[in-house]
C-alpha positions as CSV (number, residue, x, y, z in Angstrom):
1,M,-17.7,7.8,11.7
2,A,-21.1,7.9,9.6
3,K,-21.3,5.8,6.4
4,V,-21.8,8.2,3.5
5,E,-24.6,7.7,1.3
6,G,-24.6,8.3,-2.4
7,I,-27.0,10.4,-3.9
8,T,-29.0,9.1,-6.8
9,I,-30.7,11.2,-9.7
10,E,-32.9,10.4,-12.4
11,L,-33.2,12.1,-15.5
12,G,-35.8,11.6,-18.4
13,F,-34.8,13.4,-21.6
14,D,-36.8,13.3,-25.0
15,D,-35.1,12.3,-28.5
16,K,-34.4,15.7,-29.2
17,S,-32.6,16.4,-26.1
18,K,-30.6,13.4,-26.4
19,L,-29.3,14.2,-30.3
20,K,-28.3,17.8,-28.4
21,L,-26.4,16.2,-25.5
22,R,-24.7,14.0,-27.8
23,A,-23.6,17.2,-30.0
24,I,-22.5,18.8,-27.3
25,A,-20.1,15.6,-26.3
26,K,-18.8,15.5,-29.8
27,H,-17.9,19.0,-30.3
28,A,-16.7,19.1,-26.2
29,G,-14.1,16.5,-27.6
30,G,-12.9,18.6,-30.5
31,L,-13.0,21.9,-28.6
32,A,-10.7,19.7,-26.1
33,D,-8.2,19.1,-28.6
34,E,-8.0,22.7,-30.1
35,L,-7.1,24.1,-26.5
36,D,-4.7,21.3,-26.3
37,A,-2.9,22.6,-29.4
38,I,-2.9,26.0,-28.4
39,D,-1.4,25.2,-25.0
40,N,1.4,23.1,-26.8
41,T,1.8,25.8,-29.6
42,W,5.5,26.7,-29.5
43,M,6.0,30.5,-28.4
44,C,9.6,32.0,-28.1
45,D,10.9,33.5,-24.8
46,C,10.4,37.1,-26.6
47,G,6.7,36.2,-26.6
48,S,6.5,35.6,-30.6
49,L,4.7,32.7,-32.1
50,D,6.2,33.0,-35.3
51,Y,9.2,30.9,-36.4
52,S,11.1,29.1,-39.1
53,D,12.4,25.7,-38.7
54,H,15.7,24.3,-40.3
55,T,17.0,21.0,-40.3
56,Y,20.3,19.7,-41.1
57,P,21.2,17.2,-44.3
58,S,21.4,14.2,-42.1
59,G,17.5,14.9,-41.0
60,S,18.2,13.7,-37.2
61,L,18.3,17.5,-35.8
62,G,17.0,20.6,-36.4
63,T,16.6,24.2,-35.1
64,R,13.7,26.4,-34.7
65,V,14.5,30.3,-35.0
66,C,12.3,33.1,-34.0
67,D,11.4,35.4,-36.8
68,K,11.4,38.4,-34.3
69,C,14.3,37.8,-32.3
70,K,16.2,35.6,-34.0
71,E,16.6,33.3,-31.0
72,S,17.6,29.7,-31.9
73,N,16.4,26.3,-30.3
74,I,17.0,22.8,-30.8
75,I,13.9,21.0,-32.4
76,P,12.5,18.4,-30.0
77,N,12.0,15.0,-31.0
78,D,8.4,14.6,-30.5
79,N,8.6,10.8,-30.1
80,E,10.4,11.1,-27.2
81,L,8.5,13.4,-25.0
82,P,5.3,12.2,-23.1
83,T,1.9,13.2,-24.0
84,R,0.2,12.2,-20.8
85,L,0.6,12.7,-17.1
86,E,2.1,9.3,-15.4
87,G,-1.0,7.8,-13.9
88,S,-3.4,9.6,-15.8
89,D,-4.7,6.6,-18.0
């Protein structure tokens, strides 16, 4: 099998272009965080995003109640949920 060679591309930027690319990179990170938050927003099975959280006096367990259909769900402990896919480090 033939060896595949890599492609090398050299780009030259002036100072303004470098600053523009840094600004894009900075805001791309913020945008990714915001899109992540949207993806992880709780939504009831009925499609509503509106809810009320209720905690018990012990504070160890709580419920999330949908304001629209009144369905009640146990609030997950965020410390026990994975935040990254395994092997994605």
